[in-house]
Structures are given as C-alpha cells and as structure tokens.
N, C-alpha and C positions, 0 to 999 in steps of 0.2 A: 167782601172776601172773609172765612171763616179762617179761622185757627185753632190749631190743638197744641197746646202745650203741655209740656212735660217737666217739672220741678222739684229737685232732690231735696230731701227735708231731711235735716239731721235730730235724729230721734234725741238725744241727749242733753240738747239746748233747753233751758229755760219755758223761752217763748216755743218753743217746739212740742214741749210737753204740753201746755195749754189748745194748741190748737191741736193736736193730735188727739185731746181729751173731750173737745167742744165742739159741734161742729156747726152751732153759730157761729164760734170766734174765727174759726176757719173760712165762712162764707164768707165774715168782713173783710179778712186777709186777701179772699181772691177779687171781689171787688174793688179793693182800693187799689189793683193792679189795671183797671181798663178806664184809661183816662176819658178816652171817646163815649163812653154806655152812655146806650139812649133809652130813657126809660120803656118797660115794655121789651128789650130786648134779653133773649133768652141765653142766660150764659149756665152753662154744664160744668160742672165739676165732680172727682171723683179720688177720692184717698186710696190707693193700692198700699195695704198696711200690712198683707201677708208677711212680708220678710221686715220684720221686726224692725230691724239695724240698718234696712235700706225703703225707708216708704218715701212714695212718688204719689206727688199731688197732679192730677192730672184736670187740663183747663180746656174746654170749648169755647172759644168768644168769636161773635162776629166783628170784630177790631183787632190790630195788633195790639196785645199788651206789653208790661214790663212790668218784669216780678222782681227787681232788685232790691225791695221791701224784705220780699222775704226771703230773698238769700241771703241779708245781711242781718235779720230778725231771727232767721231760724235755718241756716241751711250753712255751707260751709265757704265764707265768705273769701276766707284766704287760701283755699285747697285748690291745688292744682284742677284740671279738670273742666268738662261742662256743668256748669250750676242749674243752665235750664234750658231746654228749646222751644223753639218754637215753628211750628210746621206748617204751611197751607195748606187747606183741606178740602182744597178742588180738584188734586188728582184723583183722591180717593173717592168722591164721588162721582166723578168721570167715569169709574169703574164699573159704576152698580148696574148691572144687565139680569134679565132674568136666567135664573140657569147657575150663577155666578155661583162660587161656595168661598166662605171665610171663616176663619176661629172666631169666636166671639167673647168680649167680656163684658158685665152688666153688674153694677149693686144697684139692685132695686130693692121700693117698702112696699112689699105685697100687701094690700089691704082687699076688704069687703066693705060694702054699704047694706047694714043691716038695720033693719027696723026694730028687732027686741034682741039685743047682746044681750050673751050671757053674764057679761062681766063689766059696769059699765062705772067708772069713778063719779061719787059723789057729783065733782066739778064738773064732769061733761056731762052728766044727765042735766045737772042746772045749769049750763051754759045752752043745751038743747032747748031746754024749756023756755028760756027767754028769748031763745031765737027762731023758734017753735019749728024746730028742725024735725022731720019725721023719719030722718036714718041718721044711724049713726057708723064715722069711717073708723071702724075695726082692724087691728094688723091680723094678718096669718102668723100664729106664733112655731107651728111644727114645720118640720122638711115637705112632708107629703102635701100639705096644704099651699106651702109655698112655690112648689115644681109645679103644682095644677093649675097655680096660677098664671103661671109663665105661660105654661104649654097649652092653655084655654085660650091665649091672646096672641100667636104668635102672629095669627093671619091677619090682626090688624095692623102688626108693624111689618107686613112686606115680605114675611121670610119662614119656610117651614125648618124644622129638624131634620135631617135625615136618620135612619133606622142606625142604630149602634150597633160597630163593632163588636162592643164588650157594654156590659153593662153594671162595672162594678163602681159603686160611688167611691166618693173620695172619705181617706180614711178615718172611720169614726163618725160620718156621716151617713145615714138611710137615707135614703132618696127615690123611692118608689113612683113611677111615672104614673099616670093617669090610665094606663091601658099597660099593664104588667108584660100582656104576650111580643108588645113592640114598642121597649126600649128606645130611645131618642137620644141622640148626642149631645147629651148636657149635662152636666153636675152641677152640683151646690158645693160648693166650695169652701165658706164661712158664712155664717152664720151671727148677727149680733145682736144684742138689745141695749142701747146707751139710752139712760139720762141725763138734761142736763138742763140749764135756767136761761131764761132770755135776760139776756143784759140790762139791767134797769128794771127787773121785775123781779117777784118770788112765783112765779108762771112755769112751772117744769114742765120740760117736753119730754115722751118717751117715744125713742126713735128704733123701728124693729128693721131689721136689713136680711137683705141675703144675698150672696155675691152666685151670680151664674155663667161659669164658662160651657164652650162647645164648640158646634158646628152646627153652621146652617147655609139653607140655598135660598137663595133671592126666588121671588115669586114677584113681588110686583115691586120694581125700583123706586117709586113715585111713591109710597109708603114707607117704606125703609129708607128712604133721604129723609123724610118729614120726622119719623122717629129719631135716625141720629142726630138731626139738627134741634128739635124741639124736646127731645128725652122722651123717657118712657116710666109711667106711673106718677106718684105721687113725689112730695119731699125732695124735691130739685134744690132748692135752698140748702137744704143739708146735707147735699154729696149724693144725691141720687138719681138714677134714670139715663146717666152718660154709658151708653153703648159704644164699645170701641171692636176695629174690626183688624184682624192681622190676617196675612198669608198663612193657608193652610201649613202646615209640617209637611216636609220633605216626605214622600212617602204614605201621606195618609189620600183613602180615596176621596 
C-alpha cells in the first residue's frame, strides 16, 4: 500500500531553517520517518514553500511512515490542529483513466545530456575524464528551456496538456511554449538554484529546479501511474520528481 503524507513545518525554528535550506538534510529527516523502508523502495518528497510562513512537506511512501520526529524538531508540537496527515494513495490511483483530467503540481530538475557542454566546472570535467564519461548532465537554466523540457516529455508520463484558456504566465516569469500558437495549460510558478554540501564532505551540489502547475488529461493510465509512483526526472533524493494530482477547480473546463 502507498501513502501520501503532508507535514506542517514551522519556518521560525532553528532545525526548520536547516531543513529548508539543505535538501540533503531534509532527505535524511524524511528517511528517518520510514521504519519499514526496504532497500530499493522509491521514496518521493517535495517541499512546498511558496507560502514562506506555511511551508508544507509532502512525502510518498510504500509503507506507513511516522513523522513525530519532524513535528517535534521542526513543527508546532504543542499547537492545536493536525500536525501531519497520512492518506492511502490507492483511491487516487483507482481514478486514473483515459480522458480524465486533473490539476497537477510538480517540482522537477530539468536537465539535458550533452557531450560538449558550454560551461563545465573543473571538478566535473575531471570526474568525467576519470570515469570515461562521454556526456555531461547539465541543468536547463532558463524558463523557456525548462518548459520545453517538460512539454517534450509529457507523452512519456501518460498525459497531455490541453490548450490553455489563457497564456498569461506567472507574475514576473516569462514561460513561452515550444509552439507559441498553441499555449498549453501549464505555467512555471517557481524557479530556484540551490547549492549545498554533502554531509561529511566538502563536495558541493548545485540543484536547479522548476515548479510546474497546470491541467493535464490522461492518455495512458499505466504510464501515469508509473510516473506518480516512480517520480519524474533526476534529483529525486533532493526533493524533485513528485507529481501530485488534484480535482480541477469548479468551473474549469
């Protein structure tokens, strides 16, 4: 059985600030809440921090987790209300069918594989030479590149994006589609570039992400279920790849 959890984070606590700033630390906190984790199981998580005062951690797990430690260290342990919620994911999976439409939310790390990167760090060049790599994985950094990356792959994930009723981008973000004559129901709501250090080392990791929101129509339920459970794109250990669905707003076609 698969479970989707939502955990409230208090951004004012010292432990929270560390978790919010370092995806590697937050990954460790997530893994600490899964007592029956089996090697090879896919754990997906995402930090929704668009509202700075009310960040929310979402986690998809193949077994039932316990988030008491996160509440005690980085939540509101003495406050009223629901500190975290854990829901069975099976009812959503049962609703997947060709033609069904949902609102979606995804934080991903759009990348490309290239043999001749324009800018590769000395460390990456040295590592590639030592491992005899023939290509580099480079992040897409512009909104246009990131959106094109997403639009070009939706068929692999079992859905398509209906034509948009409006092509207004998110405030302050220019997100042209690969076909300007047919804008789609998607927008980039957040873009970020974070650098952090792996615990116990001096190796730095730079994570470039884009958050996509919009409206999808299912074309292949099997592919979409695989994307929901297995994640989309790289950097899943750092909070990327969790695609979540929700009913469309009332009145939306």
